[in-house]
KOLFI-123821 format. One record per atom (N, C-alpha, C): residue in one letter; atom name; x, y, z. Coordinates in nm, 4 decimals, always signed. Layout:
BEGIN
 residu atome       px       py       pz
      a    CA        X        Y        Z
...
END
This chain:
BEGIN
 residu atome       px       py       pz
      x     N  -8.0144  +7.6671  -6.2102
      x    CA  -8.1098  +7.7085  -6.1092
      x     C  -8.2467  +7.6467  -6.1374
      x     N  -8.2887  +7.6554  -6.2626
      x    CA  -8.4199  +7.6020  -6.2993
      x     C  -8.4269  +7.4513  -6.2752
      x     N  -8.3187  +7.3810  -6.3058
      x    CA  -8.3161  +7.2367  -6.2826
      x     C  -8.3240  +7.2073  -6.1323
      x     N  -8.2557  +7.2873  -6.0530
      x    CA  -8.2617  +7.2708  -5.9077
      x     C  -8.4018  +7.2913  -5.8538
      x     N  -8.4728  +7.3895  -5.9078
      x    CA  -8.6111  +7.4146  -5.8665
      x     C  -8.6994  +7.2967  -5.9069
      x     N  -8.6795  +7.2471  -6.0302
      x    CA  -8.7579  +7.1312  -6.0757
      x     C  -8.7377  +7.0110  -5.9844
      x     N  -8.6149  +6.9950  -5.9351
      x    CA  -8.5832  +6.8830  -5.8475
      x     C  -8.6232  +6.9076  -5.7016
      x     N  -8.6724  +7.0284  -5.6733
      x    CA  -8.7191  +7.0594  -5.5384
      x     C  -8.6107  +7.1055  -5.4425
      x     N  -8.4911  +7.1327  -5.4932
      x    CA  -8.3815  +7.1752  -5.4057
      x     C  -8.4070  +7.3123  -5.3442
      x     N  -8.4963  +7.3890  -5.4038
      x    CA  -8.5265  +7.5219  -5.3504
      x     C  -8.6082  +7.5137  -5.2215
      x     N  -8.6539  +7.3962  -5.1830
      x    CA  -8.7281  +7.3771  -5.0589
      x     C  -8.6418  +7.3177  -4.9481
      x     N  -8.5154  +7.2889  -4.9795
      x    CA  -8.4220  +7.2314  -4.8831
      x     C  -8.3959  +7.3314  -4.7705
      x     N  -8.3997  +7.2872  -4.6463
      x    CA  -8.3852  +7.3786  -4.5323
      x     C  -8.2483  +7.4473  -4.5298
      x     N  -8.1434  +7.3778  -4.5691
      x    CA  -8.0105  +7.4402  -4.5715
      x     C  -8.0046  +7.5489  -4.6783
      x     N  -8.0629  +7.5209  -4.7933
      x    CA  -8.0688  +7.6205  -4.9008
      x     C  -8.1483  +7.7427  -4.8544
      x     N  -8.2664  +7.7184  -4.7977
      x    CA  -8.3511  +7.8286  -4.7528
      x     C  -8.2824  +7.9096  -4.6429
      x     N  -8.2118  +7.8418  -4.5525
      x    CA  -8.1391  +7.9112  -4.4472
      x     C  -8.0301  +8.0007  -4.5024
      x     N  -7.9572  +7.9492  -4.6006
      x    CA  -7.8490  +8.0284  -4.6616
      x     C  -7.9056  +8.1489  -4.7372
      x     N  -8.0153  +8.1289  -4.8107
      x    CA  -8.0779  +8.2392  -4.8841
      x     C  -8.1295  +8.3441  -4.7857
      x     N  -8.1910  +8.3002  -4.6778
      x    CA  -8.2419  +8.3931  -4.5760
      x     C  -8.1280  +8.4748  -4.5179
      x     N  -8.0178  +8.4087  -4.4873
      x    CA  -7.9023  +8.4792  -4.4318
      x     C  -7.8489  +8.5822  -4.5314
      x     N  -7.8375  +8.5455  -4.6569
      x    CA  -7.7888  +8.6391  -4.7585
      x     C  -7.8846  +8.7560  -4.7785
      x     N  -8.0156  +8.7293  -4.7726
      x    CA  -8.1130  +8.8373  -4.7846
      x     C  -8.1017  +8.9344  -4.6680
      x     N  -8.0799  +8.8811  -4.5473
      x    CA  -8.0611  +8.9673  -4.4303
      x     C  -7.9338  +9.0496  -4.4437
      x     N  -7.8278  +8.9875  -4.4946
      x    CA  -7.7024  +9.0599  -4.5150
      x     C  -7.7201  +9.1706  -4.6180
      x     N  -7.7910  +9.1418  -4.7270
      x    CA  -7.8155  +9.2436  -4.8287
      x     C  -7.8959  +9.3589  -4.7700
      x     N  -7.9991  +9.3266  -4.6926
      x    CA  -8.0793  +9.4309  -4.6287
      x     C  -7.9925  +9.5167  -4.5364
      x     N  -7.9038  +9.4513  -4.4615
      x    CA  -7.8149  +9.5246  -4.3707
      x     C  -7.7196  +9.6147  -4.4484
      x     N  -7.6676  +9.5660  -4.5608
      x    CA  -7.5771  +9.6473  -4.6432
      x     C  -7.6525  +9.7685  -4.6998
      x     N  -7.7743  +9.7464  -4.7483
      x    CA  -7.8527  +9.8569  -4.8030
      x     C  -7.8829  +9.9608  -4.6951
      x     N  -7.9206  +9.9138  -4.5754
      x    CA  -7.9492 +10.0061  -4.4662
      x     C  -7.8234 +10.0814  -4.4257
      x     N  -7.7134 +10.0109  -4.4164
      x    CA  -7.5869 +10.0721  -4.3770
      x     C  -7.5444 +10.1785  -4.4772
      x     N  -7.5557 +10.1474  -4.6044
      x    CA  -7.5172 +10.2439  -4.7077
      x     C  -7.6075 +10.3669  -4.7032
      x     N  -7.7365 +10.3469  -4.6831
      x    CA  -7.8270 +10.4609  -4.6758
      x     C  -7.7973 +10.5447  -4.5521
      x     N  -7.7725 +10.4783  -4.4385
      x    CA  -7.7384 +10.5526  -4.3169
      x     C  -7.6092 +10.6305  -4.3365
      x     N  -7.5113 +10.5703  -4.4029
      x    CA  -7.3841 +10.6374  -4.4275
      x     C  -7.4065 +10.7634  -4.5109
      x     N  -7.4905 +10.7511  -4.6124
      x    CA  -7.5170 +10.8658  -4.6990
      x     C  -7.5913 +10.9771  -4.6244
      x     N  -7.6922 +10.9400  -4.5477
      x    CA  -7.7652 +11.0395  -4.4694
      x     C  -7.6705 +11.1045  -4.3693
      x     N  -7.5923 +11.0228  -4.3024
      x    CA  -7.4995 +11.0743  -4.2026
      x     C  -7.4010 +11.1729  -4.2644
      x     N  -7.3378 +11.1333  -4.3736
      x    CA  -7.2340 +11.2184  -4.4307
      x     C  -7.2903 +11.3473  -4.4893
      x     N  -7.4130 +11.3445  -4.5400
      x    CA  -7.4673 +11.4624  -4.6047
      x     C  -7.5542 +11.5485  -4.5137
      x     N  -7.6184 +11.4876  -4.4158
      x    CA  -7.7103 +11.5660  -4.3335
      x     C  -7.6618 +11.5850  -4.1899
      x     N  -7.6064 +11.4814  -4.1310
      x    CA  -7.5701 +11.4884  -3.9899
      x     C  -7.4299 +11.5441  -3.9695
      x     N  -7.3316 +11.4820  -4.0324
      x    CA  -7.1924 +11.5202  -4.0087
      x     C  -7.1660 +11.6660  -4.0436
      x     N  -7.2345 +11.7167  -4.1429
      x    CA  -7.2133 +11.8552  -4.1837
      x     C  -7.2548 +11.9538  -4.0748
      x     N  -7.3438 +11.9129  -3.9846
      x    CA  -7.3920 +12.0035  -3.8810
      x     C  -7.3225 +11.9845  -3.7463
      x     N  -7.2372 +11.8834  -3.7327
      x    CA  -7.1703 +11.8540  -3.6059
      x     C  -7.0333 +11.9205  -3.6027
      x     N  -7.0053 +11.9854  -3.4920
      x    CA  -6.8754 +12.0504  -3.4743
      x     C  -6.8000 +11.9792  -3.3623
      x     N  -6.6813 +11.9281  -3.3931
      x    CA  -6.5960 +11.8622  -3.2950
      x     C  -6.4678 +11.9440  -3.2852
      x     N  -6.4307 +11.9782  -3.1624
      x    CA  -6.3122 +12.0619  -3.1435
      x     C  -6.1849 +11.9777  -3.1485
      x     N  -6.0746 +12.0441  -3.1754
      x    CA  -5.9437 +11.9778  -3.1755
      x     C  -5.9133 +11.9210  -3.0372
      x     N  -5.9582 +11.9893  -2.9330
      x    CA  -5.9371 +11.9426  -2.7962
      x     C  -6.0120 +11.8107  -2.7711
      x     N  -6.1339 +11.7993  -2.8221
      x    CA  -6.2117 +11.6755  -2.8061
      x     C  -6.1427 +11.5586  -2.8761
      x     N  -6.0876 +11.5846  -2.9933
      x    CA  -6.0162 +11.4806  -3.0669
      x     C  -5.8926 +11.4364  -2.9880
      x     N  -5.8170 +11.5317  -2.9371
      x    CA  -5.6973 +11.5006  -2.8589
      x     C  -5.7341 +11.4238  -2.7321
      x     N  -5.8403 +11.4654  -2.6636
      x    CA  -5.8846 +11.3961  -2.5421
      x     C  -5.9203 +11.2505  -2.5723
      x     N  -5.9910 +11.2285  -2.6827
      x    CA  -6.0273 +11.0914  -2.7199
      x     C  -5.9012 +11.0085  -2.7442
      x     N  -5.8070 +11.0645  -2.8163
      x    CA  -5.6806 +10.9945  -2.8424
      x     C  -5.6103 +10.9606  -2.7113
      x     N  -5.6019 +11.0559  -2.6212
      x    CA  -5.5332 +11.0342  -2.4937
      x     C  -5.6011 +10.9248  -2.4112
      x     N  -5.7332 +10.9224  -2.4096
      x    CA  -5.8085 +10.8257  -2.3294
      x     C  -5.8054 +10.6848  -2.3875
      x     N  -5.7895 +10.6722  -2.5187
      x    CA  -5.7988 +10.5415  -2.5847
      x     C  -5.6700 +10.5026  -2.6575
      x     N  -5.5611 +10.5638  -2.6225
      x    CA  -5.4354 +10.5452  -2.6947
      x     C  -5.3935 +10.3985  -2.7039
      x     N  -5.4169 +10.3208  -2.6012
      x    CA  -5.3770 +10.1797  -2.6021
      x     C  -5.4497 +10.1004  -2.7116
      x     N  -5.5692 +10.1408  -2.7478
      x    CA  -5.6469 +10.0691  -2.8490
      x     C  -5.5895 +10.0849  -2.9900
      x     N  -5.5292 +10.1990  -3.0170
      x    CA  -5.4853 +10.2291  -3.1535
      x     C  -5.3760 +10.1350  -3.2014
      x     N  -5.2971 +10.0797  -3.1119
      x    CA  -5.1886  +9.9909  -3.1501
      x     C  -5.2250  +9.8438  -3.1442
      x     N  -5.3524  +9.8128  -3.1285
      x    CA  -5.3963  +9.6738  -3.1196
      x     C  -5.4742  +9.6315  -3.2435
      x     N  -5.4616  +9.5029  -3.2740
      x    CA  -5.5501  +9.4387  -3.3718
      x     C  -5.6165  +9.3244  -3.2976
      x     N  -5.7486  +9.3172  -3.3077
      x    CA  -5.8255  +9.2136  -3.2391
      x     C  -5.8728  +9.1091  -3.3397
      x     N  -5.8545  +8.9819  -3.3039
      x    CA  -5.9078  +8.8721  -3.3850
      x     C  -6.0438  +8.8384  -3.3256
      x     N  -6.1494  +8.8744  -3.3984
      x    CA  -6.2850  +8.8620  -3.3469
      x     C  -6.3680  +8.7613  -3.4255
      x     N  -6.4574  +8.6957  -3.3524
      x    CA  -6.5657  +8.6196  -3.4115
      x     C  -6.6944  +8.6923  -3.3777
      x     N  -6.7900  +8.6912  -3.4677
      x    CA  -6.9145  +8.7636  -3.4457
      x     C  -7.0321  +8.6836  -3.5009
      x     N  -7.1347  +8.6716  -3.4184
      x    CA  -7.2595  +8.6093  -3.4618
      x     C  -7.3711  +8.7115  -3.4530
      x     N  -7.4516  +8.7178  -3.5560
      x    CA  -7.5624  +8.8117  -3.5648
      x     C  -7.6936  +8.7363  -3.5426
      x     N  -7.7865  +8.8011  -3.4730
      x    CA  -7.9145  +8.7380  -3.4391
      x     C  -8.0304  +8.8304  -3.4731
      x     N  -8.1479  +8.7705  -3.4853
      x    CA  -8.2683  +8.8466  -3.5165
      x     C  -8.3256  +8.9170  -3.3939
      x     N  -8.2946  +8.8643  -3.2736
      x    CA  -8.3498  +8.9239  -3.1517
      x     C  -8.2523  +8.9053  -3.0359
      x     N  -8.2699  +8.9872  -2.9321
      x    CA  -8.1878  +8.9730  -2.8123
      x     C  -8.2175  +8.8403  -2.7432
      x     N  -8.3414  +8.7953  -2.7486
      x    CA  -8.3781  +8.6676  -2.6882
      x     C  -8.3001  +8.5533  -2.7526
      x     N  -8.2972  +8.5515  -2.8853
      x    CA  -8.2251  +8.4472  -2.9585
      x     C  -8.0756  +8.4524  -2.9271
      x     N  -8.0198  +8.5715  -2.9185
      x    CA  -7.8780  +8.5878  -2.8882
      x     C  -7.8474  +8.5405  -2.7466
      x     N  -7.9322  +8.5745  -2.6512
      x    CA  -7.9094  +8.5325  -2.5126
      x     C  -7.9200  +8.3813  -2.4998
      x     N  -8.0128  +8.3222  -2.5707
      x    CA  -8.0258  +8.1755  -2.5687
      x     C  -7.8983  +8.1108  -2.6228
      x     N  -7.8447  +8.1668  -2.7320
      x    CA  -7.7203  +8.1144  -2.7892
      x     C  -7.6038  +8.1325  -2.6920
      x     N  -7.5959  +8.2476  -2.6289
      x    CA  -7.4877  +8.2733  -2.5327
      x     C  -7.4968  +8.1772  -2.4145
      x     N  -7.6177  +8.1475  -2.3694
      x    CA  -7.6362  +8.0518  -2.2601
      x     C  -7.5863  +7.9131  -2.2997
      x     N  -7.6077  +7.8753  -2.4235
      x    CA  -7.5584  +7.7456  -2.4716
      x     C  -7.4053  +7.7412  -2.4687
      x     N  -7.3430  +7.8540  -2.4985
      x    CA  -7.1964  +7.8612  -2.4904
      x     C  -7.1527  +7.8473  -2.3450
      x     N  -7.2217  +7.9149  -2.2543
      x    CA  -7.1904  +7.9038  -2.1118
      x     C  -7.2027  +7.7597  -2.0629
      x     N  -7.2936  +7.6839  -2.1250
      x    CA  -7.3157  +7.5449  -2.0858
      x     C  -7.2163  +7.4493  -2.1506
      x     N  -7.1248  +7.5022  -2.2335
      x    CA  -7.0186  +7.4179  -2.2868
      x     C  -7.0093  +7.4059  -2.4370
      x     N  -7.1077  +7.4541  -2.5118
      x    CA  -7.0997  +7.4500  -2.6573
      x     C  -6.9968  +7.5533  -2.7015
      x     N  -6.9086  +7.5159  -2.7916
      x    CA  -6.8069  +7.6116  -2.8368
      x     C  -6.8701  +7.7166  -2.9278
      x     N  -6.8112  +7.8339  -2.9268
      x    CA  -6.8550  +7.9426  -3.0136
      x     C  -6.8507  +7.8975  -3.1588
      x     N  -6.7430  +7.8273  -3.1954
      x    CA  -6.7252  +7.7823  -3.3329
      x     C  -6.8330  +7.6823  -3.3740
      x     N  -6.8654  +7.5866  -3.2859
      x    CA  -6.9706  +7.4898  -3.3168
      x     C  -7.1073  +7.5588  -3.3278
      x     N  -7.1316  +7.6546  -3.2391
      x    CA  -7.2560  +7.7296  -3.2466
      x     C  -7.2633  +7.8065  -3.3780
      x     N  -7.1514  +7.8661  -3.4180
      x    CA  -7.1486  +7.9432  -3.5428
      x     C  -7.1818  +7.8543  -3.6620
      x     N  -7.1213  +7.7371  -3.6667
      x    CA  -7.1492  +7.6449  -3.7779
      x     C  -7.2947  +7.5974  -3.7730
      x     N  -7.3451  +7.5721  -3.6542
      x    CA  -7.4847  +7.5301  -3.6395
      x     C  -7.5796  +7.6428  -3.6811
      x     N  -7.5497  +7.7623  -3.6387
      x    CA  -7.6348  +7.8768  -3.6688
      x     C  -7.6370  +7.9057  -3.8186
      x     N  -7.5214  +7.8876  -3.8836
      x    CA  -7.5150  +7.9069  -4.0283
      x     C  -7.5926  +7.7997  -4.1027
      x     N  -7.6273  +7.6914  -4.0321
      x    CA  -7.7019  +7.5840  -4.0956
      x     C  -7.6172  +7.5047  -4.1918
      x     N  -7.4868  +7.5049  -4.1692
      x    CA  -7.3966  +7.4369  -4.2610
      x     C  -7.3053  +7.3435  -4.1836
      x     N  -7.2697  +7.2344  -4.2453
      x    CA  -7.1760  +7.1403  -4.1854
      x     C  -7.0365  +7.1584  -4.2439
      x     N  -7.0182  +7.2590  -4.3251
      x    CA  -6.8887  +7.2844  -4.3870
      x     C  -6.8065  +7.3748  -4.2970
      x     N  -6.6871  +7.4069  -4.3410
      x    CA  -6.6008  +7.4970  -4.2655
      x     C  -6.6136  +7.6394  -4.3170
      x     N  -6.7345  +7.6825  -4.3449
      x    CA  -6.7616  +7.8189  -4.3887
      x     C  -6.7555  +7.9088  -4.2654
      x     N  -6.6505  +7.9888  -4.2546
      x    CA  -6.6282  +8.0680  -4.1342
      x     C  -6.6597  +8.2156  -4.1560
      x     N  -6.7779  +8.2472  -4.2068
      x    CA  -6.8167  +8.3860  -4.2270
      x     C  -6.8174  +8.4633  -4.0953
      x     N  -6.8362  +8.3943  -3.9862
      x    CA  -6.8419  +8.4554  -3.8538
      x     C  -6.7041  +8.4982  -3.8031
      x     N  -6.5963  +8.4452  -3.8631
      x    CA  -6.4603  +8.4793  -3.8215
      x     C  -6.4177  +8.6067  -3.8948
      x     N  -6.4093  +8.7165  -3.8225
      x    CA  -6.3777  +8.8457  -3.8819
      x     C  -6.2284  +8.8660  -3.9025
      x     N  -6.1473  +8.7752  -3.8488
      x    CA  -6.0027  +8.7902  -3.8600
      x     C  -5.9522  +8.9014  -3.7696
      x     N  -5.8282  +8.9455  -3.7951
      x    CA  -5.7685  +9.0531  -3.7165
      x     C  -5.8138  +9.1881  -3.7719
      x     N  -5.8675  +9.2707  -3.6832
      x    CA  -5.9155  +9.4032  -3.7214
      x     C  -5.8441  +9.5096  -3.6383
      x     N  -5.7973  +9.6140  -3.7055
      x    CA  -5.7437  +9.7262  -3.6295
      x     C  -5.8602  +9.8115  -3.5823
      x     N  -5.8343  +9.8991  -3.4875
      x    CA  -5.9416  +9.9732  -3.4204
      x     C  -6.0316 +10.0479  -3.5175
      x     N  -5.9766 +10.1022  -3.6241
      x    CA  -6.0581 +10.1817  -3.7165
      x     C  -6.1522 +10.0967  -3.8003
      x     N  -6.1310  +9.9657  -3.8047
      x    CA  -6.2180  +9.8751  -3.8812
      x     C  -6.3260  +9.8122  -3.7925
      x     N  -6.3215  +9.8411  -3.6630
      x    CA  -6.4203  +9.7871  -3.5690
      x     C  -6.5276  +9.8936  -3.5481
      x     N  -6.6545  +9.8629  -3.5754
      x    CA  -6.7592  +9.9626  -3.5555
      x     C  -6.7541 +10.0238  -3.4157
      x     N  -6.7727 +10.1527  -3.4110
      x    CA  -6.7600 +10.2295  -3.2878
      x     C  -6.8472 +10.1731  -3.1761
      x     N  -6.9685 +10.1289  -3.2088
      x    CA  -7.0588 +10.0807  -3.1040
      x     C  -7.0136  +9.9476  -3.0434
      x     N  -6.9149  +9.8816  -3.1037
      x    CA  -6.8606  +9.7576  -3.0468
      x     C  -6.7426  +9.7841  -2.9531
      x     N  -6.6781  +9.8989  -2.9666
      x    CA  -6.5506  +9.9252  -2.9002
      x     C  -6.5489  +9.8938  -2.7516
      x     N  -6.6406  +9.9507  -2.6754
      x    CA  -6.6346  +9.9352  -2.5307
      x     C  -6.6444  +9.7895  -2.4876
      x     N  -6.7111  +9.7080  -2.5644
      x    CA  -6.7241  +9.5666  -2.5287
      x     C  -6.6043  +9.4857  -2.5775
      x     N  -6.5713  +9.4937  -2.7054
      x    CA  -6.4689  +9.4033  -2.7600
      x     C  -6.3285  +9.4346  -2.7097
      x     N  -6.2990  +9.5605  -2.6828
      x    CA  -6.1648  +9.5922  -2.6337
      x     C  -6.1455  +9.5507  -2.4884
      x     N  -6.2536  +9.5242  -2.4172
      x    CA  -6.2441  +9.4795  -2.2781
      x     C  -6.2426  +9.3278  -2.2640
      x     N  -6.2682  +9.2557  -2.3726
      x    CA  -6.2696  +9.1088  -2.3661
      x     C  -6.1297  +9.0528  -2.3441
      x     N  -6.1234  +8.9416  -2.2733
      x    CA  -6.0006  +8.8644  -2.2615
      x     C  -5.9998  +8.7590  -2.3710
      x     N  -5.8826  +8.7095  -2.4051
      x    CA  -5.8715  +8.6072  -2.5085
      x     C  -5.9601  +8.4876  -2.4739
      x     N  -6.0336  +8.4386  -2.5732
      x    CA  -6.1276  +8.3260  -2.5648
      x     C  -6.2551  +8.3575  -2.4862
      x     N  -6.2765  +8.4824  -2.4529
      x    CA  -6.3976  +8.5227  -2.3820
      x     C  -6.5060  +8.5607  -2.4830
      x     N  -6.6315  +8.5275  -2.4483
      x    CA  -6.7476  +8.5620  -2.5300
      x     C  -6.8161  +8.6815  -2.4646
      x     N  -6.8545  +8.7778  -2.5452
      x    CA  -6.9154  +8.9011  -2.4950
      x     C  -7.0571  +8.8782  -2.4454
      x     N  -7.1065  +8.9794  -2.3796
      x    CA  -7.2494  +8.9855  -2.3480
      x     C  -7.3239  +9.0087  -2.4792
      x     N  -7.4535  +8.9985  -2.4767
      x    CA  -7.5339  +9.0287  -2.5951
      x     C  -7.5283  +9.1794  -2.6175
      x     N  -7.4982  +9.2162  -2.7407
      x    CA  -7.4903  +9.3574  -2.7776
      x     C  -7.6024  +9.3888  -2.8754
      x     N  -7.6652  +9.5018  -2.8540
      x    CA  -7.7695  +9.5461  -2.9451
      x     C  -7.7380  +9.6884  -2.9864
      x     N  -7.7071  +9.7053  -3.1140
      x    CA  -7.6697  +9.8377  -3.1633
      x     C  -7.7574  +9.8795  -3.2784
      x     N  -7.7802 +10.0077  -3.2872
      x    CA  -7.8654 +10.0607  -3.3930
      x     C  -7.8112 +10.0361  -3.5313
      x     N  -7.6789 +10.0390  -3.5468
      x    CA  -7.6203 +10.0235  -3.6795
      x     C  -7.5823  +9.8796  -3.7113
      x     N  -7.5510  +9.8007  -3.6103
      x    CA  -7.4962  +9.6672  -3.6366
      x     C  -7.5830  +9.5535  -3.5850
      x     N  -7.6988  +9.5818  -3.5324
      x    CA  -7.7921  +9.4776  -3.4919
      x     C  -7.7548  +9.4093  -3.3613
      x     N  -7.8110  +9.2908  -3.3417
      x    CA  -7.7919  +9.2129  -3.2194
      x     C  -7.6811  +9.1121  -3.2442
      x     N  -7.5797  +9.1113  -3.1558
      x    CA  -7.4613  +9.0278  -3.1785
      x     C  -7.4011  +8.9787  -3.0482
      x     N  -7.3234  +8.8724  -3.0626
      x    CA  -7.2284  +8.8326  -2.9592
      x     C  -7.0931  +8.8160  -3.0279
      x     N  -6.9870  +8.8359  -2.9505
      x    CA  -6.8511  +8.8310  -3.0030
      x     C  -6.7664  +8.7350  -2.9221
      x     N  -6.6629  +8.6863  -2.9863
      x    CA  -6.5589  +8.6118  -2.9167
      x     C  -6.4257  +8.6714  -2.9580
      x     N  -6.3410  +8.6965  -2.8573
      x    CA  -6.2056  +8.7441  -2.8851
      x     C  -6.1139  +8.6229  -2.8917
      x     N  -6.0579  +8.5982  -3.0097
      x    CA  -5.9665  +8.4854  -3.0280
      x     C  -5.8231  +8.5234  -2.9945
      x     N  -5.7907  +8.6502  -3.0056
      x    CA  -5.6556  +8.6941  -2.9751
      x     C  -5.6380  +8.8405  -3.0071
      x     N  -5.5237  +8.8922  -2.9658
      x    CA  -5.4899  +9.0311  -2.9955
      x     C  -5.3443  +9.0405  -3.0327
      x     N  -5.3146  +9.1320  -3.1212
      x    CA  -5.1774  +9.1577  -3.1637
      x     C  -5.1463  +9.3037  -3.1356
      x     N  -5.0282  +9.3250  -3.0824
      x    CA  -4.9831  +9.4627  -3.0616
      x     C  -4.9033  +9.5068  -3.1821
      x     N  -4.9314  +9.6262  -3.2258
      x    CA  -4.8542  +9.6875  -3.3319
      x     C  -4.7703  +9.7967  -3.2679
      x     N  -4.6950  +9.8653  -3.3474
      x    CA  -4.6162  +9.9754  -3.2932
      x     C  -4.7087 +10.0889  -3.2484
      x     N  -4.6548 +10.1782  -3.1674
      x    CA  -4.7300 +10.2941  -3.1190
      x     C  -4.7863 +10.3732  -3.2368
      x     N  -4.9110 +10.4103  -3.2279
      x    CA  -4.9759 +10.4869  -3.3345
      x     C  -4.9734 +10.6343  -3.2958
      x     N  -4.9158 +10.7152  -3.3804
      x    CA  -4.9028 +10.8587  -3.3536
      x     C  -5.0366 +10.9300  -3.3781
      x     N  -5.0582 +11.0350  -3.3017
      x    CA  -5.1822 +11.1114  -3.3082
      x     C  -5.2141 +11.1591  -3.4504
      x     N  -5.1152 +11.2130  -3.5193
      x    CA  -5.1411 +11.2700  -3.6524
      x     C  -5.1909 +11.1656  -3.7531
      x     N  -5.1604 +11.0367  -3.7294
      x    CA  -5.2043 +10.9329  -3.8241
      x     C  -5.3498 +10.8914  -3.8021
      x     N  -5.4044 +10.9207  -3.6837
      x    CA  -5.5420 +10.8800  -3.6537
      x     C  -5.6359 +10.9980  -3.6273
      x     N  -5.5836 +11.1191  -3.6322
      x    CA  -5.6622 +11.2378  -3.6004
      x     C  -5.7903 +11.2461  -3.6822
      x     N  -5.7805 +11.2303  -3.8134
      x    CA  -5.9001 +11.2415  -3.8987
      x     C  -5.9992 +11.1275  -3.8736
      x     N  -5.9491 +11.0077  -3.8486
      x    CA  -6.0384 +10.8950  -3.8198
      x     C  -6.1132 +10.9189  -3.6883
      x     N  -6.0427 +10.9732  -3.5884
      x    CA  -6.1079 +11.0050  -3.4603
      x     C  -6.2123 +11.1135  -3.4818
      x     N  -6.1774 +11.2146  -3.5576
      x    CA  -6.2702 +11.3232  -3.5864
      x     C  -6.3978 +11.2689  -3.6505
      x     N  -6.3825 +11.1797  -3.7459
      x    CA  -6.4989 +11.1187  -3.8117
      x     C  -6.5814 +11.0366  -3.7128
      x     N  -6.5146 +10.9638  -3.6250
      x    CA  -6.5868 +10.8835  -3.5257
      x     C  -6.6656 +10.9716  -3.4311
      x     N  -6.6025 +11.0781  -3.3843
      x    CA  -6.6705 +11.1666  -3.2887
      x     C  -6.7821 +11.2452  -3.3561
END
């Protein structure tokens, strides 16, 4: 590291971009962990969800439980920046090329490719948007309190077997 600094590599724009991205990710992880702790100890303890509400949620969203979505996700500092990026995609730039450009890397570093996620691994605030996407469709700009400003691309979906209520009851309860 010290030799790299002596050689001036610490001023390289790609290096600085990668460090900035990692610092933002660390900040997001710290915020997320703190929110999780506050939520579990202060908020969730005071919220009462009935068995009927859990069953209703399962009945209304049953089709989602048996799906896995292959998602791509790009995070932005502002809604303006995200909308500008989405407009570039509309004009013909591929999501993948934009992702590599945004990462500031010419390598095949695909941090933006989230892979296949089952419903319980997809943040709740993304659900209404990502489950409505068609394959190869890019979402509108999303701004969420917990996950920031993002756009998504659905690369595909896989159907799994029917998911029984008793296997997801506690996860639904936690979500609600």
